[in-house]
C-alpha positions as CSV (number, residue, x, y, z in Angstrom):
1,M,-6.0,11.7,7.2
2,L,-2.7,12.8,7.8
3,T,-1.0,12.1,11.4
4,T,2.6,12.2,12.3
5,L,4.2,9.2,13.9
6,N,5.9,8.9,17.0
7,T,8.8,6.4,15.6
8,T,11.8,6.7,13.9
9,Y,12.2,5.1,10.7
10,T,12.4,1.5,10.4
11,D,13.5,0.8,6.8
12,T,15.7,3.4,5.9
13,R,15.7,3.1,2.1
14,A,13.9,1.4,-1.0
15,A,15.8,-1.8,-1.1
16,D,15.2,-2.5,2.6
17,L,11.2,-3.1,1.7
18,A,9.8,-6.3,1.2
19,W,6.1,-7.5,0.1
20,A,4.5,-10.3,1.7
21,L,0.8,-11.6,1.2
22,G,-1.2,-13.3,4.1
23,R,0.8,-12.0,6.9
24,E,-1.5,-11.4,10.1
25,P,-1.8,-7.8,11.4
26,L,1.1,-5.8,12.5
27,P,1.5,-3.2,15.4
28,A,0.2,-0.2,14.1
29,L,1.0,3.5,14.3
30,D,-2.2,4.5,12.9
31,T,-5.1,2.7,11.3
32,L,-8.1,3.8,9.1
33,D,-10.9,1.8,8.5
34,L,-13.2,1.6,5.6
35,E,-16.4,-0.2,5.4
36,L,-17.1,-1.4,1.7
37,D,-20.2,-3.1,0.3
38,A,-19.2,-6.4,0.9
39,G,-16.7,-6.5,3.5
40,H,-13.7,-4.1,5.8
41,M,-10.7,-2.9,4.5
42,Q,-8.1,-1.3,7.1
43,L,-5.5,0.5,6.0
44,R,-2.3,0.2,8.0
45,L,0.9,2.6,8.7
46,L,3.5,0.2,10.6
47,G,7.0,1.6,11.6
48,A,8.5,-0.1,8.8
49,S,5.8,0.9,6.5
50,H,2.3,-0.3,5.4
51,Q,-0.3,-3.3,5.4
52,V,-3.3,-3.2,4.0
53,I,-5.9,-5.6,5.4
54,L,-9.2,-6.5,3.3
55,E,-12.0,-9.1,4.5
56,E,-14.7,-10.0,2.9
57,P,-17.5,-13.2,3.0
58,N,-15.4,-15.5,0.8
59,G,-11.9,-15.0,2.4
60,T,-9.3,-12.1,3.3
61,C,-6.2,-10.4,2.2
62,S,-3.4,-9.3,3.9
63,E,-0.7,-7.6,2.2
64,T,2.6,-6.0,3.8
65,V,5.4,-3.9,2.2
66,A,7.9,-3.3,4.8
67,C,11.4,-4.0,6.5
68,M,10.6,-7.2,7.8
69,P,13.1,-9.0,9.9
70,G,14.4,-12.3,7.9
71,R,13.3,-10.9,4.6
72,C,16.3,-10.9,1.8
73,S,14.3,-10.5,-1.5
74,P,13.6,-7.4,-3.0
75,L,10.6,-5.5,-3.3
76,P,9.1,-7.5,-6.3
77,L,8.3,-5.2,-9.4
78,G,5.6,-7.0,-10.2
79,V,2.7,-9.9,-9.0
80,A,0.1,-12.0,-10.1
81,R,-1.9,-14.2,-7.7
82,Q,-5.4,-15.8,-7.3
83,I,-6.9,-14.8,-3.8
84,G,-10.3,-16.5,-2.9
85,G,-12.6,-15.6,-6.0
86,R,-10.1,-12.4,-6.8
87,E,-7.4,-11.4,-9.0
88,Y,-4.9,-10.0,-7.0
89,E,-2.0,-7.8,-8.8
90,F,0.9,-5.8,-7.4
91,A,3.1,-3.5,-9.0
92,A,5.7,-1.5,-7.7
93,R,8.5,1.3,-8.9
94,V,11.1,3.4,-6.9
95,E,11.6,6.8,-8.2
96,M,14.5,8.5,-8.1
97,L,14.1,12.4,-8.0
98,T,16.3,15.6,-7.2
99,A,15.8,17.4,-3.8
100,N,13.4,20.0,-5.3
101,Q,11.5,17.5,-7.6
102,F,11.3,14.8,-4.4
103,S,9.5,18.3,-2.3
104,T,7.6,19.1,-4.3
105,R,6.1,15.7,-5.3
106,A,6.1,14.6,-1.6
107,Q,3.8,18.0,-0.6
108,E,1.5,17.2,-3.3
109,L,1.2,13.4,-2.5
110,I,0.9,14.5,1.2
111,A,-1.9,17.0,0.2
112,L,-3.5,14.1,-1.9
113,V,-3.9,11.6,0.7
114,A,-4.4,14.1,3.9
115,D,-8.0,15.1,2.5
116,H,-9.0,11.9,1.1
117,P,-11.7,10.1,2.8
118,R,-10.4,6.7,2.0
119,G,-7.0,8.4,2.7
120,L,-3.9,7.6,5.2
121,A,-0.7,9.6,5.7
122,G,1.7,9.1,8.3
123,V,5.3,11.8,8.8
124,F,7.8,10.3,10.2
125,P,9.6,13.2,12.8
126,G,12.6,14.9,11.8
127,S,11.6,15.7,7.7
128,P,8.5,16.8,6.5
129,H,8.9,15.0,3.3
130,A,9.9,11.2,5.2
131,F,6.2,9.7,4.7
132,T,4.1,6.8,4.1
133,A,0.9,7.1,2.4
134,L,-2.1,4.9,1.2
135,L,-4.9,5.7,-0.2
136,A,-7.8,3.5,-1.3
137,R,-10.6,3.3,-3.9
138,V,-13.5,1.1,-4.4
139,Q,-15.9,0.5,-7.5
140,D,-19.4,-0.4,-7.6
141,D,-18.6,-3.6,-9.8
142,G,-16.4,-4.5,-7.0
143,L,-13.0,-3.4,-8.0
144,V,-10.9,-2.7,-5.3
145,Q,-7.6,-0.7,-5.5
146,W,-4.9,1.1,-3.2
147,R,-1.9,2.7,-4.0
148,T,0.8,3.8,-1.6
149,W,3.7,6.0,-1.6
150,H,7.2,5.3,1.1
151,A,9.2,8.2,0.5
152,Y,13.1,7.8,1.8
153,P,14.2,12.0,1.3
154,Q,17.9,11.2,2.1
155,D,18.2,9.2,-1.0
156,G,15.9,11.1,-2.8
157,Q,14.0,7.9,-3.4
158,L,10.0,7.4,-3.5
159,V,8.3,4.0,-3.7
160,T,5.2,3.7,-5.3
161,T,2.5,0.3,-5.3
162,R,-0.2,0.1,-7.3
163,T,-2.6,-3.2,-6.2
164,R,-5.8,-4.2,-7.2
165,L,-8.3,-7.1,-6.4
166,A,-10.7,-7.4,-9.1
167,A,-13.3,-10.6,-9.1
168,R,-12.3,-13.3,-11.2
169,V,-13.1,-13.9,-14.9
170,P,-14.5,-17.2,-15.1
171,A,-13.2,-19.1,-18.2
172,A,-14.9,-19.1,-21.6
173,V,-17.5,-21.8,-22.3
174,P,-16.9,-23.3,-25.7
175,A,-19.9,-22.5,-28.1
176,C,-21.6,-25.8,-29.3
177,G,-22.7,-26.5,-32.8
């Protein structure tokens, strides 16, 4: 789903982004609700980037990547945590692109997400290449993943995140014998 966001940039550069787990739902400009076999997932476009909320019988996972007042720590390159009965893995990277590369990549990503049944993209006013996009993937084995893209055309920066929630693998029990 593609939407034009009725707001201005809150986070104006990649360095303004911060990451947080467990935040309450923040005001959203647009949302996409996805029903899963064992729960509910909501992709949320914020004026300050994105939030994903996954609710399952054994707990809730809330991930926020946004410009958050009072948060000074930069976006981490990677995080691994245990949340409820799942292994949570987060990774982020910032790409520096030329104007032509940025334009091409932005058009490709917006097209990919806009027509995907588990995709949500929002374009900010003022530039067709200023956008935030989210794309979810759910597998039969319960693996839940999402990718996001945060575009800053004025600096040629594209922030990509990848999150993975997998069932926790029990520790191996030594064999007797």
